[in-house]
Backbone atoms as SQL, in Angstrom:
CREATE TABLE atoms (id INTEGER PRIMARY KEY, chain TEXT, resi INTEGER, resn TEXT, atom TEXT, x REAL, y REAL, z REAL);
INSERT INTO atoms VALUES
  (1, 'A', 1, 'MET', 'N', 90.491, 221.473, 66.911),
  (2, 'A', 1, 'MET', 'CA', 90.526, 221.477, 68.214),
  (3, 'A', 1, 'MET', 'C', 89.860, 220.066, 68.230),
  (4, 'A', 2, 'LYS', 'N', 89.152, 218.989, 67.319),
  (5, 'A', 2, 'LYS', 'CA', 89.100, 218.080, 67.505),
  (6, 'A', 2, 'LYS', 'C', 89.566, 217.112, 67.822),
  (7, 'A', 3, 'ARG', 'N', 90.998, 216.962, 67.075),
  (8, 'A', 3, 'ARG', 'CA', 91.798, 216.637, 66.860),
  (9, 'A', 3, 'ARG', 'C', 93.069, 216.894, 68.074),
  (10, 'A', 4, 'TYR', 'N', 92.743, 217.938, 68.685),
  (11, 'A', 4, 'TYR', 'CA', 94.328, 218.450, 69.520),
  (12, 'A', 4, 'TYR', 'C', 93.083, 217.456, 70.759),
  (13, 'A', 5, 'PHE', 'N', 92.071, 217.115, 71.070),
  (14, 'A', 5, 'PHE', 'CA', 91.342, 216.893, 71.789),
  (15, 'A', 5, 'PHE', 'C', 91.005, 215.229, 71.851),
  (16, 'A', 6, 'GLY', 'N', 91.743, 214.736, 70.274),
  (17, 'A', 6, 'GLY', 'CA', 91.415, 213.001, 70.342),
  (18, 'A', 6, 'GLY', 'C', 93.054, 212.891, 70.320),
  (19, 'A', 7, 'ILE', 'N', 94.942, 213.885, 70.283),
  (20, 'A', 7, 'ILE', 'CA', 95.576, 212.942, 70.336),
  (21, 'A', 7, 'ILE', 'C', 95.821, 213.425, 72.027),
  (22, 'A', 8, 'GLY', 'N', 95.144, 214.218, 72.807),
  (23, 'A', 8, 'GLY', 'CA', 95.343, 214.148, 74.544),
  (24, 'A', 8, 'GLY', 'C', 94.460, 213.152, 74.489),
  (25, 'A', 9, 'VAL', 'N', 93.535, 212.464, 74.747),
  (26, 'A', 9, 'VAL', 'CA', 93.568, 211.573, 74.886),
  (27, 'A', 9, 'VAL', 'C', 93.978, 209.488, 75.240),
  (28, 'A', 10, 'VAL', 'N', 93.793, 209.753, 73.865),
  (29, 'A', 10, 'VAL', 'CA', 95.484, 208.733, 73.301),
  (30, 'A', 10, 'VAL', 'C', 96.843, 208.914, 74.109),
  (31, 'A', 11, 'ALA', 'N', 97.362, 209.719, 73.488),
  (32, 'A', 11, 'ALA', 'CA', 98.595, 210.150, 74.876),
  (33, 'A', 11, 'ALA', 'C', 97.818, 209.766, 76.866),
  (34, 'A', 12, 'LEU', 'N', 96.904, 209.917, 77.141),
  (35, 'A', 12, 'LEU', 'CA', 96.366, 210.256, 78.192),
  (36, 'A', 12, 'LEU', 'C', 96.318, 208.687, 78.321),
  (37, 'A', 13, 'ALA', 'N', 95.654, 207.893, 77.569),
  (38, 'A', 13, 'ALA', 'CA', 95.349, 206.167, 77.428),
  (39, 'A', 13, 'ALA', 'C', 96.689, 205.772, 77.265),
  (40, 'A', 14, 'LEU', 'N', 97.763, 206.204, 76.972),
  (41, 'A', 14, 'LEU', 'CA', 98.983, 205.363, 76.907),
  (42, 'A', 14, 'LEU', 'C', 100.090, 205.508, 78.313),
  (43, 'A', 15, 'ALA', 'N', 100.203, 206.522, 78.402),
  (44, 'A', 15, 'ALA', 'CA', 100.910, 207.249, 79.736),
  (45, 'A', 15, 'ALA', 'C', 99.952, 206.535, 81.104),
  (46, 'A', 16, 'THR', 'N', 99.075, 206.396, 81.153),
  (47, 'A', 16, 'THR', 'CA', 98.093, 205.650, 82.161),
  (48, 'A', 16, 'THR', 'C', 98.175, 204.008, 82.014),
  (49, 'A', 17, 'THR', 'N', 97.984, 203.612, 80.493),
  (50, 'A', 17, 'THR', 'CA', 98.637, 201.681, 80.303),
  (51, 'A', 17, 'THR', 'C', 100.441, 201.490, 80.547),
  (52, 'A', 18, 'ALA', 'N', 100.978, 202.651, 80.854),
  (53, 'A', 18, 'ALA', 'CA', 102.904, 202.003, 80.146),
  (54, 'A', 18, 'ALA', 'C', 103.010, 202.458, 82.077),
  (55, 'A', 19, 'GLY', 'N', 102.079, 203.278, 82.815),
  (56, 'A', 19, 'GLY', 'CA', 103.067, 203.092, 84.243),
  (57, 'A', 19, 'GLY', 'C', 102.446, 202.160, 84.855),
  (58, 'A', 20, 'CYS', 'N', 101.474, 201.096, 84.503),
  (59, 'A', 20, 'CYS', 'CA', 100.487, 199.880, 84.821),
  (60, 'A', 20, 'CYS', 'C', 102.075, 198.932, 84.531),
  (61, 'A', 21, 'ALA', 'N', 102.131, 198.852, 83.249),
  (62, 'A', 21, 'ALA', 'CA', 103.436, 198.056, 82.979),
  (63, 'A', 21, 'ALA', 'C', 104.525, 197.866, 83.536),
  (64, 'A', 22, 'ALA', 'N', 104.860, 199.486, 83.944),
  (65, 'A', 22, 'ALA', 'CA', 106.104, 199.351, 85.095),
  (66, 'A', 22, 'ALA', 'C', 106.720, 198.964, 85.675),
  (67, 'A', 23, 'ARG', 'N', 104.723, 198.681, 86.988),
  (68, 'A', 23, 'ARG', 'CA', 105.624, 198.079, 87.819),
  (69, 'A', 23, 'ARG', 'C', 105.907, 197.077, 87.800),
  (70, 'A', 24, 'GLY', 'N', 106.948, 196.984, 88.465),
  (71, 'A', 24, 'GLY', 'CA', 107.282, 195.496, 89.374),
  (72, 'A', 24, 'GLY', 'C', 106.286, 194.735, 90.365),
  (73, 'A', 25, 'TYR', 'N', 106.608, 193.749, 90.584),
  (74, 'A', 25, 'TYR', 'CA', 105.664, 192.595, 91.922),
  (75, 'A', 25, 'TYR', 'C', 107.529, 193.124, 93.266),
  (76, 'A', 26, 'SER', 'N', 107.124, 193.874, 93.960),
  (77, 'A', 26, 'SER', 'CA', 107.832, 193.604, 95.282),
  (78, 'A', 26, 'SER', 'C', 107.395, 192.862, 96.408),
  (79, 'A', 27, 'ARG', 'N', 108.172, 192.818, 96.954),
  (80, 'A', 27, 'ARG', 'CA', 107.800, 191.558, 97.898),
  (81, 'A', 27, 'ARG', 'C', 108.585, 192.235, 99.309),
  (82, 'A', 28, 'PHE', 'N', 108.119, 192.357, 100.505),
  (83, 'A', 28, 'PHE', 'CA', 108.617, 193.036, 101.490),
  (84, 'A', 28, 'PHE', 'C', 108.937, 191.603, 102.717),
  (85, 'A', 29, 'GLY', 'N', 110.462, 192.066, 103.318),
  (86, 'A', 29, 'GLY', 'CA', 110.517, 190.375, 104.210),
  (87, 'A', 29, 'GLY', 'C', 110.426, 189.191, 103.449),
  (88, 'A', 30, 'PRO', 'N', 111.450, 188.539, 104.891),
  (89, 'A', 30, 'PRO', 'CA', 111.806, 187.208, 104.384),
  (90, 'A', 30, 'PRO', 'C', 111.485, 185.770, 102.694),
  (91, 'A', 31, 'PRO', 'N', 111.954, 185.421, 102.263),
  (92, 'A', 31, 'PRO', 'CA', 110.760, 184.350, 101.137),
  (93, 'A', 31, 'PRO', 'C', 110.303, 184.022, 101.572),
  (94, 'A', 32, 'PRO', 'N', 109.474, 183.047, 101.075),
  (95, 'A', 32, 'PRO', 'CA', 108.858, 181.762, 101.553),
  (96, 'A', 32, 'PRO', 'C', 109.468, 180.953, 102.408),
  (97, 'A', 33, 'PRO', 'N', 108.766, 179.984, 103.185),
  (98, 'A', 33, 'PRO', 'CA', 110.357, 179.069, 103.749),
  (99, 'A', 33, 'PRO', 'C', 110.163, 177.710, 102.668),
  (100, 'A', 34, 'PRO', 'N', 111.014, 177.250, 103.465),
  (101, 'A', 34, 'PRO', 'CA', 110.993, 175.434, 102.471),
  (102, 'A', 34, 'PRO', 'C', 109.988, 174.878, 103.026),
  (103, 'A', 35, 'PRO', 'N', 109.416, 173.577, 102.307),
  (104, 'A', 35, 'PRO', 'CA', 108.149, 173.022, 102.849),
  (105, 'A', 35, 'PRO', 'C', 109.089, 171.897, 104.023),
  (106, 'A', 36, 'PRO', 'N', 107.999, 172.063, 105.197),
  (107, 'A', 36, 'PRO', 'CA', 108.973, 171.359, 106.619),
  (108, 'A', 36, 'PRO', 'C', 109.104, 169.883, 106.357),
  (109, 'A', 37, 'PRO', 'N', 110.163, 169.779, 107.397),
  (110, 'A', 37, 'PRO', 'CA', 110.499, 168.502, 106.356),
  (111, 'A', 37, 'PRO', 'C', 109.685, 167.419, 107.684),
  (112, 'A', 38, 'ARG', 'N', 109.654, 165.914, 106.922),
  (113, 'A', 38, 'ARG', 'CA', 108.816, 164.820, 108.178),
  (114, 'A', 38, 'ARG', 'C', 109.220, 165.224, 109.376),
  (115, 'A', 39, 'GLU', 'N', 108.458, 164.840, 110.509),
  (116, 'A', 39, 'GLU', 'CA', 109.333, 165.170, 111.751),
  (117, 'A', 39, 'GLU', 'C', 107.950, 164.283, 112.441),
  (118, 'A', 40, 'ALA', 'N', 108.873, 163.587, 113.955),
  (119, 'A', 40, 'ALA', 'CA', 107.911, 162.204, 113.802),
  (120, 'A', 40, 'ALA', 'C', 107.454, 162.707, 115.683),
  (121, 'A', 41, 'MET', 'N', 106.700, 162.642, 115.458),
  (122, 'A', 41, 'MET', 'CA', 105.484, 162.205, 117.000),
  (123, 'A', 41, 'MET', 'C', 105.730, 161.913, 117.753),
  (124, 'A', 42, 'MET', 'N', 106.946, 161.980, 118.986),
  (125, 'A', 42, 'MET', 'CA', 107.059, 161.052, 119.887),
  (126, 'A', 42, 'MET', 'C', 106.469, 160.662, 120.572),
  (127, 'A', 43, 'TYR', 'N', 106.535, 159.710, 121.092),
  (128, 'A', 43, 'TYR', 'CA', 105.479, 158.372, 122.609),
  (129, 'A', 43, 'TYR', 'C', 104.766, 160.205, 123.472),
  (130, 'A', 44, 'ARG', 'N', 103.714, 159.969, 123.843),
  (131, 'A', 44, 'ARG', 'CA', 103.123, 161.375, 124.206),
  (132, 'A', 44, 'ARG', 'C', 103.635, 160.362, 125.821),
  (133, 'A', 45, 'HIS', 'N', 103.924, 160.562, 126.648),
  (134, 'A', 45, 'HIS', 'CA', 104.300, 160.603, 128.349),
  (135, 'A', 45, 'HIS', 'C', 103.081, 161.120, 128.776),
  (136, 'A', 46, 'ASP', 'N', 102.442, 162.205, 129.389),
  (137, 'A', 46, 'ASP', 'CA', 101.638, 162.403, 130.471),
  (138, 'A', 46, 'ASP', 'C', 100.492, 163.072, 129.533),
  (139, 'A', 47, 'GLY', 'N', 99.735, 162.782, 130.162),
  (140, 'A', 47, 'GLY', 'CA', 98.558, 162.690, 129.505),
  (141, 'A', 47, 'GLY', 'C', 97.792, 164.242, 129.667),
  (142, 'A', 48, 'GLY', 'N', 97.144, 165.032, 128.520),
  (143, 'A', 48, 'GLY', 'CA', 96.564, 165.543, 129.257),
  (144, 'A', 48, 'GLY', 'C', 97.810, 166.825, 127.865),
  (145, 'A', 49, 'ARG', 'N', 98.377, 166.489, 127.815),
  (146, 'A', 49, 'ARG', 'CA', 99.394, 167.302, 127.129),
  (147, 'A', 49, 'ARG', 'C', 99.186, 167.208, 125.195),
  (148, 'A', 50, 'VAL', 'N', 99.465, 168.311, 124.294),
  (149, 'A', 50, 'VAL', 'CA', 99.092, 168.905, 123.244),
  (150, 'A', 50, 'VAL', 'C', 100.344, 168.940, 122.482),
  (151, 'A', 51, 'TRP', 'N', 100.284, 168.039, 121.181),
  (152, 'A', 51, 'TRP', 'CA', 101.328, 167.944, 120.122),
  (153, 'A', 51, 'TRP', 'C', 101.291, 169.474, 119.579),
  (154, 'A', 52, 'VAL', 'N', 102.670, 170.103, 120.156),
  (155, 'A', 52, 'VAL', 'CA', 102.748, 171.605, 118.923),
  (156, 'A', 52, 'VAL', 'C', 103.742, 170.987, 117.622),
  (157, 'A', 53, 'PRO', 'N', 103.572, 171.148, 116.711),
  (158, 'A', 53, 'PRO', 'CA', 103.932, 171.166, 114.931),
  (159, 'A', 53, 'PRO', 'C', 105.196, 172.166, 115.484),
  (160, 'A', 54, 'GLY', 'N', 106.342, 171.907, 114.832),
  (161, 'A', 54, 'GLY', 'CA', 107.306, 172.200, 113.910),
  (162, 'A', 54, 'GLY', 'C', 107.209, 173.178, 113.329),
  (163, 'A', 55, 'TYR', 'N', 108.008, 174.398, 113.275),
  (164, 'A', 55, 'TYR', 'CA', 107.727, 175.053, 112.045),
  (165, 'A', 55, 'TYR', 'C', 109.273, 176.040, 111.705),
  (166, 'A', 56, 'ARG', 'N', 109.347, 176.593, 110.937),
  (167, 'A', 56, 'ARG', 'CA', 111.232, 177.382, 110.514),
  (168, 'A', 56, 'ARG', 'C', 110.649, 178.648, 110.900),
  (169, 'A', 57, 'ARG', 'N', 111.586, 179.025, 111.467),
  (170, 'A', 57, 'ARG', 'CA', 111.464, 180.522, 111.807),
  (171, 'A', 57, 'ARG', 'C', 112.796, 180.913, 111.183),
  (172, 'A', 58, 'TRP', 'N', 112.759, 182.026, 110.893),
  (173, 'A', 58, 'TRP', 'CA', 113.532, 183.160, 110.045),
  (174, 'A', 58, 'TRP', 'C', 114.524, 183.881, 110.932),
  (175, 'A', 59, 'THR', 'N', 115.081, 183.894, 110.913),
  (176, 'A', 59, 'THR', 'CA', 116.614, 184.291, 111.512),
  (177, 'A', 59, 'THR', 'C', 117.111, 185.279, 111.149),
  (178, 'A', 60, 'GLY', 'N', 116.841, 185.905, 110.216),
  (179, 'A', 60, 'GLY', 'CA', 117.132, 187.531, 109.681),
  (180, 'A', 60, 'GLY', 'C', 118.208, 186.886, 108.981),
  (181, 'A', 61, 'HIS', 'N', 119.035, 185.615, 108.088),
  (182, 'A', 61, 'HIS', 'CA', 119.417, 185.195, 106.591),
  (183, 'A', 61, 'HIS', 'C', 119.030, 183.975, 106.638),
  (184, 'A', 62, 'HIS', 'N', 118.580, 183.587, 106.953),
  (185, 'A', 62, 'HIS', 'CA', 118.135, 181.819, 106.561),
  (186, 'A', 62, 'HIS', 'C', 116.707, 180.976, 107.626),
  (187, 'A', 63, 'TYR', 'N', 116.186, 180.355, 107.206),
  (188, 'A', 63, 'TYR', 'CA', 115.277, 179.372, 108.194),
  (189, 'A', 63, 'TYR', 'C', 115.615, 178.408, 109.261),
  (190, 'A', 64, 'ARG', 'N', 114.912, 178.288, 110.098),
  (191, 'A', 64, 'ARG', 'CA', 116.042, 177.186, 111.167),
  (192, 'A', 64, 'ARG', 'C', 114.435, 176.654, 111.604),
  (193, 'A', 65, 'TRP', 'N', 114.968, 174.991, 111.458),
  (194, 'A', 65, 'TRP', 'CA', 113.690, 174.273, 112.043),
  (195, 'A', 65, 'TRP', 'C', 114.249, 173.484, 113.315),
  (196, 'A', 66, 'VAL', 'N', 112.874, 174.674, 114.061),
  (197, 'A', 66, 'VAL', 'CA', 112.531, 174.426, 115.441),
  (198, 'A', 66, 'VAL', 'C', 111.529, 173.287, 115.902),
  (199, 'A', 67, 'GLU', 'N', 111.931, 172.147, 116.413),
  (200, 'A', 67, 'GLU', 'CA', 110.856, 171.289, 116.025),
  (201, 'A', 67, 'GLU', 'C', 109.896, 170.899, 116.755),
  (202, 'A', 68, 'GLY', 'N', 108.730, 170.125, 116.803),
  (203, 'A', 68, 'GLY', 'CA', 107.736, 170.195, 117.323),
  (204, 'A', 68, 'GLY', 'C', 107.971, 169.669, 118.702),
  (205, 'A', 69, 'ARG', 'N', 106.962, 170.043, 119.802),
  (206, 'A', 69, 'ARG', 'CA', 107.112, 169.196, 120.993),
  (207, 'A', 69, 'ARG', 'C', 105.360, 168.676, 122.059),
  (208, 'A', 70, 'TRP', 'N', 105.836, 167.925, 123.179),
  (209, 'A', 70, 'TRP', 'CA', 104.193, 167.931, 123.586),
  (210, 'A', 70, 'TRP', 'C', 104.093, 169.763, 124.385),
  (211, 'A', 71, 'MET', 'N', 102.888, 170.010, 124.788),
  (212, 'A', 71, 'MET', 'CA', 102.913, 171.039, 125.899),
  (213, 'A', 71, 'MET', 'C', 101.553, 170.795, 126.408),
  (214, 'A', 72, 'ARG', 'N', 101.708, 171.041, 127.560),
  (215, 'A', 72, 'ARG', 'CA', 100.543, 171.375, 128.202),
  (216, 'A', 72, 'ARG', 'C', 99.578, 172.224, 128.346),
  (217, 'A', 73, 'PRO', 'N', 98.392, 172.507, 127.793),
  (218, 'A', 73, 'PRO', 'CA', 97.912, 174.390, 127.287),
  (219, 'A', 73, 'PRO', 'C', 97.696, 174.558, 128.895),
  (220, 'A', 74, 'PRO', 'N', 97.337, 175.859, 129.068),
  (221, 'A', 74, 'PRO', 'CA', 97.693, 176.774, 129.804),
  (222, 'A', 74, 'PRO', 'C', 95.849, 176.202, 130.939),
  (223, 'A', 75, 'ARG', 'N', 95.157, 176.210, 130.080),
  (224, 'A', 75, 'ARG', 'CA', 93.761, 175.444, 130.716),
  (225, 'A', 75, 'ARG', 'C', 93.009, 174.000, 129.815),
  (226, 'A', 76, 'LEU', 'N', 92.375, 173.096, 130.547),
  (227, 'A', 76, 'LEU', 'CA', 92.221, 172.172, 129.444),
  (228, 'A', 76, 'LEU', 'C', 91.173, 172.262, 128.406),
  (229, 'A', 77, 'ASP', 'N', 90.188, 173.287, 128.096),
  (230, 'A', 77, 'ASP', 'CA', 89.273, 173.600, 126.849),
  (231, 'A', 77, 'ASP', 'C', 90.203, 174.143, 126.476),
  (232, 'A', 78, 'MET', 'N', 91.337, 173.882, 126.241),
  (233, 'A', 78, 'MET', 'CA', 91.987, 175.373, 125.265),
  (234, 'A', 78, 'MET', 'C', 92.684, 174.121, 123.863),
  (235, 'A', 79, 'VAL', 'N', 92.694, 175.249, 122.554),
  (236, 'A', 79, 'VAL', 'CA', 93.389, 174.164, 121.605),
  (237, 'A', 79, 'VAL', 'C', 94.483, 175.435, 120.968),
  (238, 'A', 80, 'TRP', 'N', 96.011, 174.238, 120.607),
  (239, 'A', 80, 'TRP', 'CA', 97.082, 174.841, 119.616),
  (240, 'A', 80, 'TRP', 'C', 96.191, 175.192, 118.600),
  (241, 'A', 81, 'VAL', 'N', 96.637, 177.077, 118.361),
  (242, 'A', 81, 'VAL', 'CA', 96.457, 177.441, 116.367),
  (243, 'A', 81, 'VAL', 'C', 98.261, 177.721, 116.047),
  (244, 'A', 82, 'PRO', 'N', 98.161, 176.602, 115.065),
  (245, 'A', 82, 'PRO', 'CA', 99.813, 176.565, 114.655),
  (246, 'A', 82, 'PRO', 'C', 99.697, 178.527, 114.376),
  (247, 'A', 83, 'GLY', 'N', 101.224, 178.214, 114.174),
  (248, 'A', 83, 'GLY', 'CA', 101.683, 180.104, 113.263),
  (249, 'A', 83, 'GLY', 'C', 100.922, 179.515, 111.967),
  (250, 'A', 84, 'TYR', 'N', 101.657, 180.911, 111.419),
  (251, 'A', 84, 'TYR', 'CA', 100.968, 180.863, 109.515),
  (252, 'A', 84, 'TYR', 'C', 101.889, 182.412, 109.230),
  (253, 'A', 85, 'ARG', 'N', 101.191, 181.619, 108.135),
  (254, 'A', 85, 'ARG', 'CA', 101.957, 183.366, 107.408),
  (255, 'A', 85, 'ARG', 'C', 100.384, 184.232, 106.412),
  (256, 'A', 86, 'GLU', 'N', 100.798, 185.569, 107.460),
  (257, 'A', 86, 'GLU', 'CA', 99.366, 186.271, 106.598),
  (258, 'A', 86, 'GLU', 'C', 100.026, 187.685, 105.905),
  (259, 'A', 87, 'HIS', 'N', 99.074, 187.803, 104.279),
  (260, 'A', 87, 'HIS', 'CA', 99.721, 188.559, 104.009),
  (261, 'A', 87, 'HIS', 'C', 98.611, 190.098, 104.446),
  (262, 'A', 88, 'ARG', 'N', 99.665, 190.921, 104.575),
  (263, 'A', 88, 'ARG', 'CA', 100.142, 192.496, 104.950),
  (264, 'A', 88, 'ARG', 'C', 100.675, 194.036, 104.451),
  (265, 'A', 89, 'GLY', 'N', 99.867, 194.150, 103.607),
  (266, 'A', 89, 'GLY', 'CA', 101.044, 195.793, 103.249),
  (267, 'A', 89, 'GLY', 'C', 101.610, 195.124, 102.449),
  (268, 'A', 90, 'GLY', 'N', 101.036, 194.340, 101.906),
  (269, 'A', 90, 'GLY', 'CA', 102.069, 194.274, 99.844),
  (270, 'A', 90, 'GLY', 'C', 103.143, 192.989, 100.254),
  (271, 'A', 91, 'GLY', 'N', 103.289, 192.325, 101.772),
  (272, 'A', 91, 'GLY', 'CA', 104.121, 191.376, 102.613),
  (273, 'A', 91, 'GLY', 'C', 103.909, 190.114, 103.267),
  (274, 'A', 92, 'TYR', 'N', 103.958, 189.329, 104.029),
  (275, 'A', 92, 'TYR', 'CA', 103.522, 188.550, 104.377),
  (276, 'A', 92, 'TYR', 'C', 104.607, 188.440, 105.883),
  (277, 'A', 93, 'VAL', 'N', 103.830, 188.578, 106.818),
  (278, 'A', 93, 'VAL', 'CA', 104.340, 188.923, 108.348),
  (279, 'A', 93, 'VAL', 'C', 104.459, 187.381, 109.203),
  (280, 'A', 94, 'TRP', 'N', 104.639, 186.799, 109.714),
  (281, 'A', 94, 'TRP', 'CA', 104.778, 185.426, 110.653),
  (282, 'A', 94, 'TRP', 'C', 103.838, 185.721, 111.275),
  (283, 'A', 95, 'ILE', 'N', 102.928, 184.792, 111.700),
  (284, 'A', 95, 'ILE', 'CA', 102.236, 184.833, 113.175),
  (285, 'A', 95, 'ILE', 'C', 102.580, 183.554, 113.797),
  (286, 'A', 96, 'GLU', 'N', 102.700, 183.758, 115.051),
  (287, 'A', 96, 'GLU', 'CA', 103.455, 183.270, 115.980),
  (288, 'A', 96, 'GLU', 'C', 101.782, 182.172, 116.607),
  (289, 'A', 97, 'GLY', 'N', 101.985, 180.683, 116.717),
  (290, 'A', 97, 'GLY', 'CA', 100.942, 179.492, 116.923),
  (291, 'A', 97, 'GLY', 'C', 100.753, 180.473, 118.378),
  (292, 'A', 98, 'TYR', 'N', 99.470, 180.261, 118.706),
  (293, 'A', 98, 'TYR', 'CA', 98.500, 180.641, 120.234),
  (294, 'A', 98, 'TYR', 'C', 98.015, 179.685, 120.657),
  (295, 'A', 99, 'TRP', 'N', 97.636, 179.345, 121.836),
  (296, 'A', 99, 'TRP', 'CA', 96.254, 179.318, 122.617),
  (297, 'A', 99, 'TRP', 'C', 94.853, 179.690, 122.481),
  (298, 'A', 100, 'ARG', 'N', 94.567, 178.944, 122.179),
  (299, 'A', 100, 'ARG', 'CA', 92.613, 179.865, 121.924),
  (300, 'A', 100, 'ARG', 'C', 91.508, 178.793, 122.613);
């Protein structure tokens, strides 16, 4: 009886280990974007505007560069939070930039 119990424990351990080793890495969503190109800030024409940096937008097939621009905040006390990638549910999602 002890022999069968020992064989069962070893078989269970091997099955558990094999299951973990067989798992691969899966990624959902588009691949990570390439690094941003160097971007020159144009001369600031109007006071009260804030520079919003450019970013790469996923089109469904490839990334397209969206150039930075000067924007007027909705209120004077607001700041621009740039867009970023966030890990969610085994993949990454793009969070658009927003005023805070």
